[in-house]
N, C-alpha and C positions, 0 to 999 in steps of 0.2 A: 752426760756421755751417751753416745749412740750405741746401736747394736753392733756387736762384733761378728755375729753369725747372720747371714742373710736369711730371710724367711723362705719357707718352701715355695710360696707363690712367686717370689722374686727369682728363686732358683729355677722354677719351672719355666718362667718367661725367658730366662737365659738359655735353657735347653732348647726351647722352641725357636729362639733366635738363631741358635747354632745349626738348626735344621733348615735355615732359610735358603741356602744354595740348593739343597735337595728339592725343596718346594718349588723354587724358581725353575728348575729343570723339568718339572712335571708338566704334562699337557693340562689345559685349563680345567677340564672336568675332574682330573685327578687332584689338582690344586684345591678345588672346592671340597672334595672328599677329605683331603689332608687337613684342611681348615676345620671341618666338622670333627675329625678325629682328635685334633689337639684341643678343641673346645671341650671334648669329653674328658680329657685329662684335667682341665681346669675345673670341671664340675666336682671333682673329688679331692680338691687340694686340701680341704680340712682333714679328711681321713689320712691322706698321705703325710700331712704334718704330724698328726697324732702318732702314726706308725714310726716316724723317725728312721726311715731306711738309711743305711750307710751310703747307698747310691740313690740319689733322688730320681734317676731315670726309672728305677724299679717302680716307684709310686706312680709315675706317669703311665708306664706300660700296664700296670695292674688296673688303673682307672679306665684306660682305653678298653682293655679286655673285658672288664666288668660291664661297661656300657654296650659292647658288642654282644656279649652273652645275653643281656637283657633284650636287645633288639632281635636276636635269633629266636629267643623264647616267644617274644611278641609275634613275630612273623609265623612261627609254627602254631600259634594259637594256644600256647601253654599258659598264658597269663589271663 
């Protein structure tokens, strides 16, 4: 018997797919930034799975924010 609950990774891909119209409407340079952003959400899929948020978008947003915070600190020379 198969899984009855989709994995977080599959759910995340569904969320990203649901944003495709938004992505398509962006200018090219913004689409590239958007793609980098969603890849940051993919980087922390394991942590989001472990946290088991009731709303999986919460895990995606936290993952993106975490990577942005790390980038800000790197650019400020705090790392």
